Every structure is written in structure tokens, then in C-alpha cells.
N, C-alpha and C positions, 0 to 999 in steps of 0.2 A: 504494500500500500504506500504509494508515493505521496508525500505531502504536497498539497496544492492550494494552501491558504497562506496569505501573507499576514503580517502583523496588523495592519490597518483593518483587514477583513475580520480578524479575530476580535479586535477591540469593538468594532461596530456590532458584531453578533452578540457579544456579551452585554453591551449597553442595551440593545433591543430586548434581550432576554430579561434584563433587570427591569425594564419598563413594563414588559408584559406581566411579570410576577407582581410588581407593585399595583398594576391595574386590577389584577385578580384579587389580591389581598385587601385592597381598599374598596372592594365591592363595586367598582366601576363596570367590570365585566363579570357576569355571573353565569351559572348554569353550564350548559354544554359548550357554548363558545368560550367560556372561561377555562374549562378543562382542556379544550383544544389548544388554547393559547399557552397553557402551562406545559403541555406536551411539546409544542413548538419551541418554547423557551428552553426546555430540557435538551432538545435536539441541537439548538444553537450552541448551548454551553458544551455539550459533548463534542460536537464537530470542532469547536474552537480549541478544546483541550487536546484533541488528537491531530489538529491541523489538516484535516482531510474532509472534503465535502463530496459525497458520492454524486450529487447532482451536477457537479462540474465535469465529471468523466465523459458523459455522452457528447458534451459540447467541446471537449478538449480545452476547457478553461483552466487557468491557474492565476491566482493573484499573488503568488509567491515570487519574489525576486530571485532569480538564479544567479549565483556568483560564477563568473567565468574565470577559469584558471588559464593563465597565459603561460606558454612554454617558451 
């Protein structure tokens, strides 16, 4: 599993996850949509921790900066 997420991508996902959790626990979003948002926030945090997003694979996307080694 090759890493395909950059630092900025990970930070944005964690911030979005935090906002979604706050919306749920302050009762702004409740019921089934609230639970769905909690699951989405969990996926965002998990993908940020492992630096891999499976949705990027089919499109060949990567937000990670590749360091080039010069010889």
C-alpha cells in the first residue's frame, strides 16, 4: 500500500472530521445523518493516520510530494 496523501490533505481531513464530530455532539446534526457523519469523520481520521486514500487509486491521484533523488 503506497502512501498517496500529503501533509496538507491530512490536516484538512482531520479538521473536517473534528467539525463533523462537534456538529454531532452539539446536536446540530442528529439521527441517521449524524451517525453517517460520525462514520465519515472516522474514515477521514483513519485515512489520515495511514496516509492512504483508497478513492485516489482508481483516478491515479496523489497529493503527496515525491522527493526526487539526483544521481
